Backbone as a chain_set.jsonl record, in Angstrom:
{"seq": "MAESGRPTNTGSAGGTAINPDLTRLAHEAPKKVQLSASYTRNCPPGYPSAPDFTGCAASKLDTKAQTLANGTIVTLLGPEADALIAAGKASLHS", "coords": {"N": [[23.557, 14.657, 15.751], [23.012, 11.841, 14.813], [19.416, 10.134, 14.395], [18.368, 7.732, 16.101], [17.404, 4.481, 15.048], [13.911, 3.455, 14.122], [11.932, 1.214, 14.195], [8.855, -0.023, 12.938], [5.645, -2.192, 13.169], [4.237, -3.465, 10.122], [2.594, -5.401, 9.599], [2.519, -8.917, 9.02], [4.395, -11.681, 7.442], [3.893, -14.965, 6.473], [4.052, -15.623, 9.233], [6.02, -14.36, 10.331], [6.498, -11.287, 11.945], [6.613, -7.9, 10.067], [8.522, -5.166, 10.509], [9.587, -2.979, 9.144], [12.247, -0.184, 9.454], [11.325, 2.755, 9.876], [12.615, 5.393, 9.845], [13.417, 7.371, 8.343], [11.98, 8.721, 5.937], [11.935, 10.183, 3.572], [12.602, 10.791, -0.143], [12.482, 8.46, -1.677], [12.336, 6.14, -3.818], [9.517, 4.219, -4.414], [9.067, 0.629, -4.144], [8.737, -2.328, -6.273], [7.359, -5.468, -5.246], [7.515, -9.09, -5.092], [5.405, -11.225, -3.634], [6.364, -14.061, -1.504], [4.929, -14.967, 0.212], [1.757, -15.096, 2.119], [1.05, -11.707, 2.838], [0.042, -10.189, 5.408], [-1.189, -6.825, 5.987], [-1.527, -4.623, 8.665], [-0.918, -1.511, 8.527], [-0.231, 0.935, 10.276], [-1.28, 3.864, 11.938], [-1.464, 6.383, 9.46], [-0.031, 5.484, 7.538], [0.793, 4.817, 4.447], [-1.965, 3.402, 2.416], [-3.56, 2.838, 0.28], [-5.24, 1.734, -2.596], [-4.287, 3.099, -5.119], [-1.809, 3.268, -4.404], [-0.308, 0.93, -3.758], [-0.774, -0.697, -6.334], [-2.256, -2.737, -6.192], [-5.495, -4.346, -6.637], [-8.524, -2.983, -5.433], [-10.287, -4.371, -4.05], [-8.856, -6.054, -3.073], [-7.447, -4.381, -0.819], [-9.386, -3.237, 0.941], [-9.843, -3.236, 3.522], [-9.056, -2.959, 7.101], [-7.147, -4.579, 7.958], [-5.39, -5.735, 5.67], [-5.069, -8.602, 3.63], [-2.563, -9.624, 1.496], [-2.009, -12.664, -0.794], [0.332, -15.008, -1.615], [2.549, -14.806, -3.626], [1.577, -12.239, -5.48], [2.021, -9.5, -6.773], [3.316, -6.131, -5.79], [3.793, -2.69, -5.013], [5.432, -1.024, -2.889], [6.268, 1.098, -0.348], [9.704, 1.929, 0.51], [11.277, 1.098, 2.673], [9.392, -1.054, 3.47], [9.538, -2.544, 1.902], [11.959, -3.618, 1.637], [11.739, -4.57, 3.929], [10.67, -6.983, 4.011], [11.756, -8.692, 2.04], [14.388, -9.018, 3.276], [13.417, -10.559, 5.587], [12.75, -12.784, 3.761], [10.392, -12.883, 2.587], [9.588, -12.173, 0.119], [10.977, -11.077, -3.491], [12.645, -9.029, -5.279], [10.801, -7.146, -7.634], [10.96, -6.905, -11.249]], "CA": [[23.58, 13.624, 16.195], [21.935, 10.53, 14.02], [18.305, 9.683, 15.015], [17.999, 6.113, 16.51], [15.829, 3.547, 14.395], [12.277, 3.476, 14.232], [11.161, 0.033, 13.726], [7.152, -0.141, 12.975], [5.326, -2.999, 12.384], [3.166, -3.086, 9.29], [1.984, -6.59, 9.433], [3.325, -10.414, 9.433], [3.974, -12.707, 6.367], [4.368, -16.282, 7.018], [4.202, -15.763, 10.793], [6.712, -13.521, 10.668], [6.552, -9.794, 11.82], [7.217, -7.23, 9.237], [9.334, -4.341, 10.952], [10.997, -1.733, 8.717], [12.644, 1.172, 9.79], [10.51, 4.359, 9.071], [13.272, 6.502, 10.552], [13.382, 8.378, 7.235], [11.475, 7.832, 4.604], [12.754, 10.954, 2.393], [12.116, 11.013, -1.114], [13.091, 7.188, -1.556], [10.726, 5.47, -4.538], [8.703, 2.755, -4.013], [10.107, -1.028, -4.595], [7.77, -3.687, -6.528], [8.076, -6.726, -5.039], [6.455, -10.133, -5.486], [5.725, -11.848, -2.127], [6.538, -15.361, -1.492], [4.316, -15.815, 1.369], [0.714, -14.416, 2.44], [0.976, -10.865, 3.795], [-1.016, -9.301, 6.591], [-0.468, -5.536, 6.521], [-1.688, -3.543, 9.632], [-1.144, -0.113, 8.306], [-0.105, 1.985, 11.164], [-1.886, 5.383, 11.71], [-0.835, 7.528, 8.634], [0.876, 4.562, 6.998], [0.124, 4.383, 2.76], [-2.767, 2.115, 2.218], [-4.641, 3.159, -0.708], [-4.993, 0.902, -3.913], [-3.323, 3.688, -6.321], [-0.301, 3.559, -4.178], [0.354, 0.04, -4.148], [-0.602, -0.895, -7.548], [-3.052, -3.748, -6.215], [-7.011, -4.139, -6.997], [-9.082, -2.063, -4.606], [-11.011, -5.276, -3.301], [-7.919, -6.599, -1.463], [-7.022, -3.178, 0.257], [-10.381, -2.26, 1.285], [-10.18, -3.208, 5.116], [-7.892, -2.306, 7.771], [-6.017, -5.508, 7.716], [-5.125, -5.683, 3.929], [-3.745, -9.509, 3.463], [-2.434, -10.135, 0.085], [-1.6, -14.03, -1.102], [1.398, -15.406, -1.71], [2.678, -14.582, -5.277], [0.82, -10.75, -5.577], [3.352, -8.096, -7.189], [2.528, -5.284, -5.038], [4.32, -1.78, -4.67], [5.182, -0.502, -1.209], [7.525, 2.066, 0.261], [10.837, 1.089, 0.03], [11.729, 0.251, 3.933], [8.558, -1.821, 3.917], [10.051, -3.858, 0.616], [13.458, -4.008, 2.035], [11.991, -5.64, 5.446], [10.082, -8.309, 3.396], [12.923, -9.207, 1.283], [15.271, -9.123, 4.156], [12.805, -11.869, 6.059], [13.087, -13.959, 3.066], [9.063, -13.426, 2.082], [9.403, -11.619, -0.995], [11.844, -10.898, -3.841], [12.503, -7.275, -5.971], [10.11, -7.257, -9.298], [11.393, -5.55, -12.072]], "C": [[22.321, 12.726, 14.881], [20.818, 10.047, 15.104], [18.335, 8.611, 14.952], [17.167, 5.377, 15.415], [14.575, 3.407, 14.67], [11.719, 2.312, 13.853], [9.683, 0.082, 13.893], [6.573, -1.268, 12.751], [4.678, -2.719, 11.417], [2.72, -4.406, 9.061], [2.86, -7.762, 9.614], [3.12, -11.055, 7.718], [4.707, -14.002, 6.983], [4.659, -16.223, 8.494], [5.079, -15.115, 11.282], [6.632, -12.031, 10.381], [7.427, -9.087, 11.121], [7.618, -5.721, 9.955], [10.288, -3.332, 10.304], [11.184, -0.658, 9.508], [12.276, 2.085, 9.0], [10.964, 5.298, 9.738], [12.809, 8.012, 9.828], [13.157, 7.864, 6.188], [11.597, 8.464, 3.626], [11.77, 11.002, 0.848], [12.601, 9.384, -1.892], [11.753, 6.541, -2.717], [10.33, 4.371, -3.932], [9.09, 1.651, -4.259], [8.788, -1.991, -5.028], [8.241, -5.309, -6.241], [7.114, -8.046, -5.063], [6.338, -11.02, -4.068], [5.581, -13.384, -2.284], [6.512, -16.147, -0.406], [3.0, -14.915, 1.723], [1.117, -13.05, 3.193], [-0.098, -10.217, 4.676], [-0.67, -8.229, 6.816], [-1.378, -5.124, 7.764], [-2.062, -2.22, 9.288], [-1.323, 0.779, 9.767], [-0.911, 2.762, 10.885], [-0.871, 5.895, 10.555], [0.09, 6.923, 7.467], [0.061, 4.676, 5.37], [-0.644, 2.941, 2.875], [-3.585, 1.901, 0.973], [-3.979, 2.256, -2.281], [-4.221, 1.487, -5.073], [-2.245, 3.727, -5.896], [0.532, 1.934, -4.278], [0.051, -0.906, -5.149], [-1.528, -2.694, -7.592], [-4.377, -3.642, -6.601], [-7.609, -3.893, -5.741], [-9.405, -3.155, -3.516], [-9.992, -5.907, -2.46], [-7.105, -5.965, -0.765], [-8.305, -2.726, 0.833], [-10.449, -2.903, 2.674], [-8.786, -3.098, 5.911], [-7.134, -3.3, 7.752], [-6.053, -6.015, 6.742], [-4.622, -7.111, 4.105], [-3.697, -9.777, 2.015], [-1.299, -11.487, 0.047], [-0.425, -13.734, -1.395], [1.192, -14.904, -3.277], [2.159, -13.203, -5.611], [1.805, -10.217, -5.623], [2.409, -7.137, -6.685], [3.682, -4.022, -4.938], [4.467, -1.217, -3.61], [6.432, 0.499, -1.034], [8.336, 1.547, 0.045], [11.255, 0.363, 1.437], [10.45, -0.929, 4.023], [8.947, -3.392, 2.795], [10.993, -4.357, 0.976], [13.086, -5.114, 3.363], [11.435, -6.971, 4.98], [11.512, -8.891, 2.723], [14.045, -9.633, 2.371], [14.719, -10.589, 4.936], [12.769, -12.997, 5.639], [10.99, -13.95, 2.723], [8.643, -12.7, 0.905], [10.878, -11.483, -1.66], [11.452, -9.566, -4.533], [11.833, -7.851, -6.848], [10.486, -6.576, -10.189], [9.913, -5.427, -13.277]], "O": [[21.243, 13.039, 14.376], [21.052, 9.685, 16.257], [18.339, 8.126, 13.821], [16.166, 5.958, 14.996], [14.327, 3.181, 15.854], [10.839, 2.454, 13.004], [9.263, 0.236, 15.04], [7.093, -1.668, 11.709], [4.274, -1.558, 11.49], [2.355, -4.476, 7.887], [3.877, -7.657, 10.299], [2.125, -10.962, 6.998], [5.706, -14.075, 7.699], [5.622, -16.878, 8.893], [5.204, -15.069, 12.505], [6.658, -11.492, 9.274], [8.645, -9.247, 11.205], [6.634, -4.989, 9.85], [11.382, -2.946, 10.715], [10.282, -0.226, 10.225], [12.628, 2.319, 7.844], [10.209, 6.105, 10.281], [12.286, 9.056, 10.217], [13.711, 6.957, 5.565], [11.474, 7.849, 2.567], [10.557, 11.198, 0.779], [13.224, 9.578, -2.936], [10.549, 6.511, -2.462], [10.864, 3.742, -3.018], [9.973, 1.895, -5.081], [7.947, -2.334, -4.196], [9.081, -6.039, -6.768], [5.898, -7.857, -5.047], [7.378, -11.425, -3.548], [4.789, -13.889, -3.08], [7.145, -17.117, 0.01], [3.278, -13.726, 1.568], [1.577, -13.269, 4.314], [-1.131, -9.772, 4.177], [0.14, -8.107, 7.735], [-2.429, -5.708, 7.497], [-3.154, -1.725, 9.568], [-2.399, 1.185, 10.206], [-1.453, 2.707, 9.781], [0.349, 5.829, 10.699], [0.765, 7.58, 6.675], [-1.163, 4.61, 5.264], [-0.229, 1.838, 3.232], [-4.194, 0.858, 0.738], [-2.863, 2.181, -2.795], [-3.614, 0.788, -5.884], [-1.381, 4.157, -6.659], [1.662, 1.767, -4.737], [0.548, -2.019, -4.981], [-1.514, -3.529, -8.496], [-4.54, -2.51, -7.056], [-7.215, -4.63, -4.837], [-9.0, -3.054, -2.358], [-10.213, -6.252, -1.299], [-6.184, -6.487, -0.137], [-8.221, -1.586, 1.291], [-11.642, -3.113, 2.891], [-7.667, -3.148, 5.4], [-6.014, -2.905, 7.427], [-6.832, -6.967, 6.693], [-3.603, -7.106, 4.795], [-4.698, -10.122, 1.388], [-0.185, -11.503, 0.571], [0.014, -12.587, -1.482], [0.161, -14.69, -3.915], [2.738, -13.075, -6.689], [2.614, -10.284, -4.698], [1.196, -7.105, -6.896], [4.773, -4.548, -4.721], [3.406, -0.75, -3.195], [7.448, 0.454, -1.726], [8.187, 0.538, -0.645], [11.551, -0.832, 1.409], [10.713, -1.815, 4.837], [8.739, -4.602, 2.88], [11.14, -5.562, 0.771], [13.751, -6.081, 3.736], [11.754, -8.003, 5.571], [12.171, -9.678, 3.403], [14.566, -10.733, 2.185], [15.426, -11.597, 4.921], [12.751, -14.035, 6.3], [10.395, -15.026, 2.664], [7.443, -12.585, 0.654], [11.882, -11.646, -0.967], [10.337, -9.049, -4.467], [12.057, -9.045, -7.045], [10.365, -5.369, -9.981], [9.857, -4.508, -14.095]]}, "num_chains": 1, "name": "protein.A"}
């Protein structure tokens, strides 16, 4: 039996809620994206937020609600990056 989707709110970007499906994180590689809108992450319990994970400066990630400015290049879990891209608030960065 397949597990149903588990959208989880990880924040908002440009007034749009970002709700990646965290049903299965597996061993998917993180993805690097460039934000096209400011993104405020609310990091639900147990969700990665450390600077060494995202690649952002620690000063940008030291509070519970982490706001990343438009244009920031950040590494995120695949589903979170995909949700931002699908919402038109980020693009994949090589």
